[in-house]
MDTraj code that builds the backbone (N, CA, C; nanometers):
import mdtraj as md
import numpy as np

residues = "UNK UNK UNK UNK UNK UNK UNK UNK UNK UNK UNK UNK UNK UNK UNK UNK UNK UNK UNK UNK UNK UNK UNK UNK UNK UNK UNK UNK UNK UNK UNK UNK UNK UNK UNK UNK UNK UNK UNK UNK UNK UNK UNK UNK UNK UNK UNK UNK UNK UNK UNK UNK UNK UNK UNK UNK UNK UNK UNK UNK UNK UNK UNK UNK UNK UNK UNK UNK UNK UNK UNK UNK UNK UNK UNK UNK UNK UNK UNK UNK UNK UNK UNK UNK UNK UNK UNK UNK UNK".split()
xyz = np.array([
    [-0.1932, -1.5649, -0.2631],
    [-0.0638, -1.5224, -0.1918],
    [-0.0258, -1.3174, -0.2105],
    [-0.0256, -1.3212, -0.3307],
    [-0.0077, -1.1281, -0.3311],
    [-0.0998, -1.0641, -0.2304],
    [-0.1996, -1.1157, -0.0871],
    [-0.1517, -1.0649, 0.0236],
    [-0.0902, -1.1041, 0.1225],
    [-0.0422, -1.1770, 0.0793],
    [0.0071, -1.1705, 0.1595],
    [0.1743, -1.1940, 0.1854],
    [0.1517, -1.1560, 0.0342],
    [0.3603, -1.1638, 0.0162],
    [0.3987, -0.9598, 0.0819],
    [0.1763, -0.8927, 0.0492],
    [0.2019, -0.7323, 0.1556],
    [0.1327, -0.7365, 0.2217],
    [0.1524, -0.8670, 0.3594],
    [0.1408, -0.8688, 0.4412],
    [0.2741, -0.8443, 0.5507],
    [0.3845, -0.9403, 0.4532],
    [0.4664, -1.0474, 0.5016],
    [0.5633, -0.8905, 0.4998],
    [0.5782, -0.8099, 0.4759],
    [0.6302, -0.7146, 0.4047],
    [0.5985, -0.5875, 0.4741],
    [0.4335, -0.6310, 0.4945],
    [0.4364, -0.4721, 0.6067],
    [0.4520, -0.4897, 0.7286],
    [0.4989, -0.6284, 0.8013],
    [0.4758, -0.7029, 0.8868],
    [0.6566, -0.6416, 0.9019],
    [0.7636, -0.6863, 0.8049],
    [0.8860, -0.7064, 0.8358],
    [0.9089, -0.5125, 0.8596],
    [0.8080, -0.4500, 0.7961],
    [0.8233, -0.2800, 0.8514],
    [0.8636, -0.2764, 0.9098],
    [0.6859, -0.3155, 1.0544],
    [0.6773, -0.2629, 1.1509],
    [0.7694, -0.2957, 1.2665],
    [0.8306, -0.4433, 1.2166],
    [0.9693, -0.4605, 1.3072],
    [1.1065, -0.3440, 1.2906],
    [1.1262, -0.3508, 1.1220],
    [1.2115, -0.3167, 1.1637],
    [1.2076, -0.1615, 1.2300],
    [1.0571, -0.0805, 1.2490],
    [1.0711, 0.0694, 1.2742],
    [1.0468, 0.0694, 1.4063],
    [1.1486, 0.1375, 1.4091],
    [1.1687, 0.1946, 1.5344],
    [1.1276, 0.3595, 1.6069],
    [1.0620, 0.2499, 1.7442],
    [0.9095, 0.4572, 1.7536],
    [1.0259, 0.5648, 1.8139],
    [1.1522, 0.4871, 1.8536],
    [1.2369, 0.6697, 1.8709],
    [1.2959, 0.7201, 1.7851],
    [1.3142, 0.6480, 1.6509],
    [1.3853, 0.7179, 1.5423],
    [1.3482, 0.8015, 1.4539],
    [1.4685, 0.9314, 1.3720],
    [1.4443, 1.0673, 1.3445],
    [1.3051, 1.0213, 1.2680],
    [1.2228, 1.1619, 1.2592],
    [1.1505, 1.0927, 1.1356],
    [1.1998, 1.0476, 1.0205],
    [1.3096, 1.0838, 0.9771],
    [1.4021, 1.0732, 0.8525],
    [1.4617, 0.9018, 0.8264],
    [1.4291, 0.8693, 0.9296],
    [1.5327, 0.7022, 0.9646],
    [1.3248, 0.6696, 0.9442],
    [1.2049, 0.6697, 0.9324],
    [1.1091, 0.5699, 0.9313],
    [1.0888, 0.4934, 0.7807],
    [1.0567, 0.4101, 0.7632],
    [1.0561, 0.2976, 0.6212],
    [0.9051, 0.3471, 0.6642],
    [0.8397, 0.3695, 0.7449],
    [0.6212, 0.3612, 0.6550],
    [0.6166, 0.4339, 0.7417],
    [0.5285, 0.5783, 0.6119],
    [0.4183, 0.6753, 0.5946],
    [0.2986, 0.6268, 0.5688],
    [0.2023, 0.7383, 0.5952],
    [0.0011, 0.7692, 0.5804],
    [0.0872, 0.8401, 0.4605],
    [0.0611, 0.8340, 0.2932],
    [0.0570, 0.9595, 0.2253],
    [-0.0935, 0.9494, 0.1938],
    [-0.2087, 0.8799, 0.1893],
    [-0.3131, 0.9719, 0.2132],
    [-0.4236, 0.8682, 0.3236],
    [-0.5575, 0.9480, 0.3094],
    [-0.6801, 0.8544, 0.4052],
    [-0.7924, 0.8664, 0.3265],
    [-0.8350, 0.7805, 0.3147],
    [-1.0492, 0.8132, 0.2444],
    [-1.1312, 0.7769, 0.3201],
    [-1.2178, 0.8702, 0.3700],
    [-1.2482, 0.7818, 0.4287],
    [-1.4658, 0.7257, 0.2945],
    [-1.4861, 0.5772, 0.3495],
    [-1.5541, 0.5973, 0.2069],
    [-1.6860, 0.5646, 0.2757],
    [-1.7441, 0.4954, 0.3606],
    [-1.7788, 0.4836, 0.4709],
    [-1.8034, 0.5049, 0.5851],
    [-1.9561, 0.4991, 0.6438],
    [-1.8509, 0.4468, 0.8316],
    [-1.7869, 0.3276, 0.8523],
    [-1.6987, 0.3274, 0.9830],
    [-1.6024, 0.2454, 0.9552],
    [-1.5273, 0.2032, 0.8729],
    [-1.5489, 0.2654, 0.6854],
    [-1.4463, 0.1865, 0.6481],
    [-1.3819, 0.3212, 0.5576],
    [-1.1981, 0.2459, 0.5312],
    [-1.1269, 0.3795, 0.4808],
    [-1.0585, 0.3149, 0.3426],
    [-0.9701, 0.3810, 0.2730],
    [-0.8661, 0.3109, 0.2202],
    [-0.7519, 0.4189, 0.2637],
    [-0.6286, 0.3329, 0.3104],
    [-0.5495, 0.4503, 0.2441],
    [-0.4054, 0.3980, 0.2269],
    [-0.3300, 0.4862, 0.1294],
    [-0.2603, 0.4965, 0.0419],
    [-0.0634, 0.4975, 0.1452],
    [-0.0352, 0.3690, 0.1861],
    [0.0321, 0.3736, 0.2950],
    [0.2366, 0.3598, 0.1978],
    [0.3312, 0.4045, 0.2672],
    [0.4269, 0.4340, 0.1464],
    [0.5079, 0.3708, 0.2823],
    [0.6385, 0.2615, 0.1636],
    [0.6552, 0.1575, 0.2706],
    [0.8033, 0.1467, 0.1947],
    [0.9255, 0.2084, 0.2356],
    [1.0842, 0.1929, 0.1950],
    [1.0475, 0.2038, 0.0721],
    [0.9877, 0.3346, -0.0594],
    [0.9473, 0.3661, -0.1433],
    [0.8359, 0.3014, -0.2074],
    [0.8263, 0.1840, -0.1983],
    [0.6955, 0.1243, -0.1627],
    [0.5270, 0.1896, -0.1614],
    [0.5101, 0.1200, -0.3017],
    [0.2968, 0.2696, -0.2312],
    [0.1979, 0.1461, -0.2100],
    [0.1493, 0.1345, -0.1735],
    [0.0372, -0.0294, -0.0591],
    [-0.0748, 0.0578, -0.0886],
    [-0.2446, 0.0376, -0.1377],
    [-0.3226, 0.0710, -0.1280],
    [-0.4037, -0.0528, 0.0041],
    [-0.4551, -0.0139, 0.0796],
    [-0.4738, -0.0696, 0.2131],
    [-0.6259, -0.0400, 0.2301],
    [-0.6910, -0.1366, 0.2572],
    [-0.8508, -0.1227, 0.3065],
    [-0.8747, -0.1653, 0.4737],
    [-0.9861, -0.0450, 0.4780],
    [-0.9626, -0.1264, 0.6496],
    [-1.1645, -0.0604, 0.6617],
    [-1.1322, -0.1536, 0.7454],
    [-1.2836, -0.1287, 0.7191],
    [-1.3270, -0.2143, 0.9438],
    [-1.3991, -0.1994, 1.0181],
    [-1.3283, -0.1854, 1.2065],
    [-1.2946, -0.1988, 1.2397],
    [-1.1750, -0.3345, 1.2799],
    [-1.0243, -0.4063, 1.3242],
    [-1.0280, -0.4337, 1.2298],
    [-0.9914, -0.4122, 1.0855],
    [-0.9785, -0.5214, 0.9900],
    [-0.8667, -0.4559, 0.9288],
    [-0.7680, -0.4601, 0.8741],
    [-0.7416, -0.4545, 0.7448],
    [-0.6401, -0.5302, 0.6331],
    [-0.6547, -0.4545, 0.5350],
    [-0.6762, -0.5869, 0.4211],
    [-0.5289, -0.4805, 0.3263],
    [-0.4481, -0.5814, 0.2300],
    [-0.4181, -0.4755, 0.1399],
    [-0.5020, -0.5790, 0.0017],
    [-0.4577, -0.5038, -0.0473],
    [-0.5363, -0.4528, -0.2175],
    [-0.4586, -0.4892, -0.3086],
    [-0.3845, -0.3321, -0.3435],
    [-0.3110, -0.3925, -0.4403],
    [-0.1469, -0.2752, -0.4177],
    [-0.0128, -0.2923, -0.4508],
    [0.0976, -0.2437, -0.4732],
    [0.0607, -0.1469, -0.5854],
    [0.0521, -0.0451, -0.5540],
    [0.0417, 0.1535, -0.6953],
    [0.1385, 0.1753, -0.6826],
    [0.1454, 0.1589, -0.8411],
    [0.3020, 0.2537, -0.9683],
    [0.2604, 0.2462, -1.0339],
    [0.3001, 0.3859, -1.0565],
    [0.2546, 0.5524, -1.2166],
    [0.3057, 0.4472, -1.2591],
    [0.1876, 0.4821, -1.2943],
    [0.0991, 0.3983, -1.4648],
    [0.2591, 0.4524, -1.5846],
    [0.2622, 0.3512, -1.7109],
    [0.3572, 0.3658, -1.7144],
    [0.3043, 0.5153, -1.8652],
    [0.4683, 0.5567, -1.8452],
    [0.4348, 0.6972, -1.9472],
    [0.3731, 0.6440, -2.2036],
    [0.2834, 0.7268, -2.1863],
    [0.2045, 0.7149, -2.2295],
    [0.2271, 0.6164, -2.3397],
    [0.1444, 0.5628, -2.2969],
    [0.0425, 0.3964, -2.2179],
    [-0.0612, 0.3842, -2.2944],
    [-0.1415, 0.3026, -2.3746],
    [-0.2086, 0.3429, -2.4552],
    [-0.3505, 0.2590, -2.3828],
    [-0.2350, 0.1565, -2.3576],
    [-0.3755, 0.0024, -2.2635],
    [-0.4952, 0.0521, -2.1808],
    [-0.4467, 0.1412, -2.1323],
    [-0.5404, 0.1873, -1.9871],
    [-0.5173, 0.1309, -1.8587],
    [-0.5750, 0.1965, -1.8010],
    [-0.5524, 0.2140, -1.6232],
    [-0.5574, 0.0679, -1.6191],
    [-0.7033, -0.0325, -1.6460],
    [-0.7725, -0.1531, -1.6155],
    [-0.6472, -0.2112, -1.6848],
    [-0.5471, -0.2156, -1.7752],
    [-0.4334, -0.2637, -1.8489],
    [-0.3000, -0.2790, -1.7235],
    [-0.3425, -0.1758, -1.6651],
    [-0.2176, -0.1106, -1.6063],
    [-0.2098, -0.1643, -1.4603],
    [-0.3095, -0.1852, -1.3988],
    [-0.3917, -0.2881, -1.2948],
    [-0.3402, -0.4487, -1.2807],
    [-0.4182, -0.4702, -1.4014],
    [-0.3851, -0.6500, -1.4138],
    [-0.3108, -0.6988, -1.4193],
    [-0.1579, -0.5870, -1.5016],
    [-0.0546, -0.5691, -1.4438],
    [-0.0009, -0.6001, -1.3688],
    [-0.0018, -0.4778, -1.2410],
    [0.0906, -0.4691, -1.1198],
    [0.0672, -0.5991, -1.0769],
    [-0.0822, -0.6493, -1.0176],
    [-0.1667, -0.7760, -0.9643],
    [-0.0345, -0.9247, -0.9856],
    [-0.0529, -0.8929, -1.1594],
    [-0.0125, -1.0108, -1.2116],
    [0.2069, -1.0199, -1.0987],
    [0.3015, -0.9386, -1.1174],
    [0.3610, -0.9079, -1.0549],
    [0.3889, -0.9134, -0.8787],
    [0.2511, -0.9006, -0.8112],
    [0.2568, -0.9545, -0.6634],
    [0.2383, -1.0649, -0.6997],
])
top = md.Topology()
chain = top.add_chain()
for i, resn in enumerate(residues, 1):
    res = top.add_residue(resn, chain, resSeq=i)
    for name in ("N", "CA", "C"):
        top.add_atom(name, md.element.get_by_symbol(name[0]), res)
traj = md.Trajectory(xyz[None], top)
């Protein structure tokens, strides 16, 4: 269900994206790429101010999680923040 929401959001962004648009009008950007193995990459994608971590393997792209800033002053740790983000999806 969460992965389907991200895929729908990404499809909506692609539909709204105009290839002739000026760079300031684009809704989608790749913020960072990290190769983790042969034909395997993690990508941090920004879509209208929301950031998503995507996994790429060969011809397959899989949404993993929406990335949100950690709560400042939080003592819960990264695992708790990730779990909270997954609940929101």
